[in-house]
N, C-alpha and C positions, 0 to 999 in steps of 0.2 A: 429623624422622625421614627417613632416607635409605636407599634400597634398597642392599643389599650382599650379598656372598656370602662364606661362611666358607671360607678357604683352608687353615687349619691348626687342629688340635685345641686346645682351651683348655688352658692350663698356668698355674698360680699365679694364677688369676682373670683372666688375659689371653688374648687370641687375636688372630690376624691375619685381616683381612677385605679383600676387594677392592672398591673403590668407584670405578666408572668406569675400571677398568684400573689404578688405583694401589693399592699395598698400604699398609695402615694398621693399627696395633696399638691395640685398644680394650679396655675392660673388659667382662667378661661381663655385669655388671649393667646396662650401657647397651644391651643387645640385647633385641629382642622378635621373635616369630615373624612372618615376612613374610606378607602377605595376597595370595593368588593366586586368589581367587574374587570374583565380582561378582554381587550379588543384584539382579534386576530385577523390580519390582513393577508390575502394571497388567494391562490386558486382553491377550488372547493376541496380537492384531494389533500392539498397541503394543510389547509385549515383543519380538516378532520384529524390529520396526524398529530398536529400540535395540540389540539383539544384533548384527544385521548391520552396523549403523553402527560398533560397537565392533570387530567382527572385521575390517572393511575398514580401519579406521584402524590397528589393530595389525599387520595383514598388511603394510602398507606400511613398517612399521618392523622387519619381520622378527623378531617376538618369539616365533615358534614355534607349537606346537600349542595348540588351545583346549579340549581335553578331550572326553570322551564326552558329558558333559551338554549341551554346546552342540549336538551333532548330534541328541540326543534331542529337544530343544526344537523343532528344525526338521523332525523326522521325520514320517512319515505317521500320522495319527490321525483316524479317521472321514473327514470331508470335508476335513480340513486336510492340507496337504502342502507340499513344496518342489520347484519346478521348477529344474533346473540345466542349464547349457549352457556348454561350453568354447569359448573363442575363441583362434584362433592369431594373429589380426591385433591386435597391441597398439596400433596407431594408432587403430583403431575404439574400443578401450576408453578411450584417453586423450581422444578427441574427445567421447564420449557418456557418460562416467562421471558428470559433474556433471548432465547432462540426465536420466539415469536417476534420480538422487536427487531432483531438483526437480520433474520432470514425470511420468515414467513411473510412479514409485511411487504418488503420490496419484491419478493418472488410472486406474491399473489396480486400485487398492484393495488391493494386497498389498505386503509389505515386499520391496523390490528393491534390490540392490546388486551391484557388481562386487567380488569378493574375489580378488585376483590376476588370473588370466585366466579365472576361473569366474564366470558370472552366476547369482545366486541370486534366486528369487522365491518367498517364503513366504506362503501365504494359502489361502483356500478355493478350491474347484475353479473357480468362475466367474472369480475374480480371477486365478488362475494362468493360465488359458487366455487371458484378455485380455492379461496381461503378455507371454506367449510370442508372441502374434500382433502386438502392438505392437513387440516387439523385432525381429520379422521385417520389419515395415514400416520400422523404422529402418535395417536393413541394406539394404533396397531403395533408400531415399532416399540412403544413403551412397554406393552404387555408381552412382546415376543423378543425381549432382550436385544433391542435395537435393529431387528430385521423385519422385513415384510415378505411373507411367503409368496410363492408363485401364484399369480392370478388374483391376488387380493389388493393390488395397488389400484389407484385411480388412473385408468388408461386415458381418460380424456385430457388430462394435463400432465402426463408423465411419459418418459421415454426410457426404455430398458436397453442397456448395453452390457457386454460381457468383456471387459478388459482383463488383462492378466493379473495375477495375484500381487506382484510387487508394486504395480501402479495404484493399488487400493490400500496401501499401508496407513495413510492418514485417516481413511474411512473405517478401516478395521479396528484401529486402535483408539478411536476417539471415545470420550465419555458422553453419556446421555445429556443432551441439552447444550453441548458445546458446539458453536458454529465452526465450520471449516473455512479456510481462506478462500477456497474455490466457491463456496456458497455466497460469501460477501462480494467477491469479485464479479461473478457472473449473475448475481441476483437470482439464484436458482437453488432450491432445496435439493439436497443429495441424500438419498436413503440407501441403506444396504439391503439388497434384495436376495432372494434365494431362488435358484433355478428349479426346474422340474425334477422332483426326486425320482431316482432310479432304484428299484428294488434290487439289492444285492447283499450278499453275506459279507460283512466287514472282516470276519475272521479268515476269509479265503484270500484276502488281498495279500500280495507279496510283501516281503520285508523291505522296509525303506520307503514305502508309499506314504505320502503326506495326507493326513486325515485331520478331522476336527473332533475334539472331545468337549463335552459340557462340564466345565469346572469353574467354581467360584462365581456362578451366576452368569457366565458368558461362554461362548464357543471359542476355543483356543486351538491354534494349529500345532500339531505334533507329528511325530514320525512313528509309524507302526513298527514294532519290534517283534522278533520271533520269540514265542513262548518256549522256555526251557523245558526239557523232559522231566526234570525234578519238580517243576511247578505244577501242582495239581489243581490250582484255583481256576475256576471257570471265568472267562472274560478275555479281553483283548489287551495285550501289553503294549504300551507306547513309551516312547522316549521323549523327554522334554528338551528344549534347547540348552538347558544347563546341565545336560547329561544325566539327569535324574530319570527314573522310570516309575510308571504307575500302571495299574490294571483297571480297566473300565468295562462295564457291561455293554453288550451290543447296542442297547437302546441309547447309550450315551456317546456313541461313536457314529460319525457320518462322513461322507466324502466331501471334498472341496467343491463348492458350486456357488460361490457368492457372486452376485451381480450388482450393478449400479443402477439406481433409479433416479432420474433427473426430473424434478417437478417444478413447473413454473407456468404462469398464465401466458407467457410469451413462447411461442414455438421456436422463435429465433434463439432465445436464451437457452432453451433446452438443448438445441443442437450445438450451440457454442460450448456448453458444459461437456457434452458428450465428446466433442472433438478434442477438448483438453485432456480428458482421461484416455482417449485413444492415442493421443500424442505421447503421453507418459508411458502407455503400454508399448508403443513402438520403440521408445528409448531403452526399455528394459527387456525387450524380447530378443530371442536368439535368431529369429527368422528375418531380421532386418526390417521389420514393420510390415511384412507381407500380409499377415492376418489383419492387422489394424487397417490397412488400406482396403481390404475386402469389406470390413465392417463399415467403413466410411460410405461406400456405395449403397449400403442398406439403410442409411439414415433417411428419414422423411424429408422431402424437399418442397414442402408446402410454403414455407416462409422464405425460401431462397433456393439457389442452385449451388451445387458443389463443383468447383473447378480446381483441377490439379495442375500445378506448374512444376515441371521437372527442371533439374539443373541443366544449364546450357552445355552444349557439346564442348569438349576440350580434354585436357589432361586430367588424370585422377586428382592431382594436387589442386588444380583450378576448381574442379567440381567440389572437392572437400572444403576449400576456402569459401566458395559461394554458399554452401550449406551452413557453414559456421556463422557467416555474417548475417544471413537471413534468419537463422534460428535465434540469434541474439536480439533481433529487432522485430520479432513477430508482434509483440505487444504494441509497438509504435505504429505498425501498419494497421492493426485492428482498431486502435484508438482514432486515428485520423480518417480512416475510410468507413468506419462503422460496419466492418466486415470481419468475420471470424477468420483468423490466420494462424495456422499451426503447421509445424514441420512433422510430417508423418512418412516414415519409410524413405527418407532422403528427398522428399518432394514437398513443395509448399501447397497446402490445401486451403483454399478459400471457400467461404460460404457466405452468401448474401444475395441481394438483388443485383441486377446488371450494373447499376450505377455504382454500387459499393465495390464490386469486383473490378470495375474499370478504374476506380480511384486507387485500389490496392496495387494494380499493375502499373499505374503511373508513379507510385511511390517506390516500387521495387528497385528500379535502376538507381535511384538516389541512395538507397540503403547499400547497394553493392558498391557504388562509387565512394561512399564514405567509409567502406570497409568496417562497418559496425561501430564507427566512432562518431558519436553525436556532435562532437565539437569540430569535426572536419568541415571546411568551407567548400562550397560548390558553386559552380557557374549556373545560374538558372536558365534553363533552355525553353521555358514557357513563361508566360506573363503571370507573375505572382505578386501578391501584396507584400509590402516591406514595412518594417518597424526600425527606425534609425536608433543607433546607440552611440555612446561616446567610447573613446579609447579605454577609459577606466572601467566602464561597464563590460566591455568585451573581455578584459583581463579577469573579471570576477565571474564570468560565465562558466558554469560547470555542467556535467552530464546530469546530475540530479535536478538542477534548476530547469534544464530543457525538458526533462521527462515530466516534472511536475506541471509545468506550463502546458505541455501537450495534453496531459490528462485532463486538466481543468477546461481547456479551450477546445478539446477534440480536434486538434490540428497537428500538422507536421511542420517543424521549423528547422532551419539550418542557417549557418552564417553564409553571407554572400561573399564569393571569391572575386575580388577585384584585381589582385596582383598578377594572376596567371594570364590574364587577357591584356595586360599592359605591354606595349612595345617600347623597349628602352633603346635609346640612341647614345652614341658616344658623347660624353660630357654632361649627361643628365644628372641632376642632383637626386640622390636616392638615400634610402636607409637600409642597412643590412644587419642581420642578426649575427653578432660576433660571439663565437664559442671558443673559449680557450682550450677546453678539453671536450672530447666527444661524449655526449650524454648530458652536458650542462644545459641549463635553461637558456643561457646566453643573454646578451644585452644589445639593444638596438643602437646602432651608431650611424653617424652621417658619413657619406662618401660620395664618390663620383663614378658613374658607370663607364667602363672602358670598352669592353667587348665580351662576346661569348667565347668560351674556351673552344679551341679547335679540337674536334673529335669528341667533345662532350657538350652538346647543345643545352643540357640541363644545368650547366654551371656557367658562371660569369666571373670575369676578372674585375676587381674593384680597387680603386685608388682612394686612400684616406690619409689623414695626417694624425700623427701621434708623437707628442713631445717635440713639435716643430720639425718633424721629419716626414717625408712622403713615403708611404708604404703601400704595398699591394697585397691583396687578399683574394682568394678564390672561394666563392660561396655558391650554394645551390640557389637556383632561381626561386625556389619556394621560400627562401630566407631573404628575399629582396623585395622591397616595396617602394613606391614612389615617395618623394618628399612630402611632408605634411601639407604643404601649400598646394600640391598637385593632386593628391588622392581624394577620393570621395569619403564621405562620412560612413563608417561601418554600419551595417544593417543586417537584420535577419529576414529571410524570406519565409513567408507563411503560406501554407496550403491547407485549406479547410473546406469541407463540404457545407459548412454552416456559416459562410462568410456573410450571407445576406441576413442572418438572424441577429439583429443588433442586440447586444447585451447578453446573449445566451451562448455564443460560440463564435469562433472565427477570429478575425483580426482584432476586433474590439477587445475581446477577453485576453488575447495574447499580449497586446500592448499593455493592458492594465496589470495583468499578473506578472509579466516579465519585468516591467519597471519596478513593481513592488518588491519582487524577489531580489533584483540587483541592488536596489536601494538598501534593503536589509543586509545584503552581503557586504556592501561598501561600508555600512555603519559598523558591522562587526569587525571589519578589517582595520578601521580607523580608531574605534573606541573600545572594541572588545565586547560591545553590547549591541543586540539587535533591536530593531524597531518594534514597538508594541503592536499586537494584532489590531487593537482598537484605534490605532493612530496615536499621535502625540510623540513627545520626545522619549528617547531611550532612558532607562533608569540609570541613575548615576552609580558608578562603581566605587565611589569614595566611601570610606567608613563613616564619615560624618552624616551622610544621608541614609546610611544603611541601618546602623544600630538602633536609632530611636524607633524604627518601624518593626523591629523584630519582636517576637512574642516573648523572648527571654527577658524576664524581669531582673531588676538589680539584685533582688534577694536570691535569685537562682544562682547567679555566678558568685555571689558572696558565700554561698554554702559550699562551693567547690573548695576542697581542701588541698588540691594539687599544688597550688602556688604557695601553700604554707609549709611545704616539705623543707626539711633542713639540709637536704643533700647538696643544694646549690648555695645555701645560706652560709655555710661554714667557710671560713677563710683558710682553714688548714689545708683543704684539698688543693686549692690553686696556689697557695704559698709554697707547697712542696715542689712545684714545678720549677726546676732550676734552669730550664733551657733558655728562658728569656734573659736570665742574668748573664749567660755566657756570650751573648751577642755583643761584641765590642764595637761593631760599626754603628749601632744606634743607641748604645747604652750611655754614651757620654753626652751630657747636656750641652757641653761647649759646642758640639758639632751642629746640633739643630738650633741652638740659640743664635748662631751666627747667620742662619738663613733668614734674611729680612722678609722674604715673602711668606 
């Protein structure tokens, strides 16, 4: 079905239509009424986001009016409404159009888009106010080379912190309008702020001091150098990272004083973003994170409380190992508990309400027991929901699949350990993982349990048959499992604070997402092709089904002259090869003619 416009009235069952500017005569029976309405289903906020996205896309294609119904959906209704602002500067719109979609919209909590030269922000009163103030901060940063001066930020929806310089590299070096990974992750806009200016003579600073100079339309970090006696020019001499030197006027030189502004309608998201930058500051500081921990206690605690968990007592090696395991899994803790979790100064810092912090403390021992390995199996010590799997699905389970499922379902999952709790007796039929060399993946083989090894309770002696001979083997109890007829079906245990929210989180989403990911992995392993996102069978990898659907036409490859080259066409090149003539073992026809097969 192709969109068209009728240009002449029908006559004798035929009429003329215009298709992309060309006239064509078609039958009346091949026409149907054109559809000019789009129905959007969902919550009010989601409907507004989709509507503004469609209107913004259609406006760029100059498709015309959207009708009265579109304005009614964005019109005022109780606490709901739409904030509008017209911009004359088209350069600003082109620079921050993508940023508004990716950062300002989720950070403010309302549907926000540029439609032509008009900015729209549809949502409730608090979200609209946040979007308007964040847009004003964007204009200030745009006019001030990406910075917001001290005291000019919107204090109602922003949080100012002062991490060290190395932790702000991504913010200092980004281009205007480019979203940061931290902004999309925490749904919080991050601006570069400027601390309170101190009046001082830059020329009196000692040699080797790091300062900033205004060059190329932005502020760059350089090192102050000493002026030579023969140099009579007035100004301050600086050294660039590439060993070059330049001279700047005093008005073009300033001290380091950059800060970070976190802006969001949610106070919780603002503190989460601030904790992330303080954690990076702790990793790059020379004081072991002491200053970062002091800044943590200064954060506002209106949306939750800060709780610091130190490493358990023990040897230095044990504490270091604990910190490494917890630091590697902070994101998993935060996802499942809905609580901010960061390693700062060698301690785990939690931020959230009481229920969220309690959930994080429940997950923490599982993280330590797994030693940071998401595939390690555990014995559930509390009553948890379970999702049963098959042996083939367990083999295809990877760390990436577990993390993706946890992110979608906001849950913490791990494989259930059934083998370590099983009590083996003499003569029990078992399966053990046989490794010919240390480090091999090994192969599961059938055998008979004899006994545990004397002096090594974690090892067992096993008897098995190989080539009709009875042999014995010593294996770790971790590599021993009951016979298939005796063991339970494998399963993953699921912990989630959203288990009762059907369809939006918890066990329901874990089961659906996990099964889909494992089914896709099994399909790739067996056929080399994954399942389509929209369902259906995987695409065939055979050339018969592939080349007719390609865009390359027959005329395209006929024009290729590579196959017409004569370098392989000439017989002289391969006729000169005399090696094959010297082979006496296969040269004689009598030898291979006698072979009847």
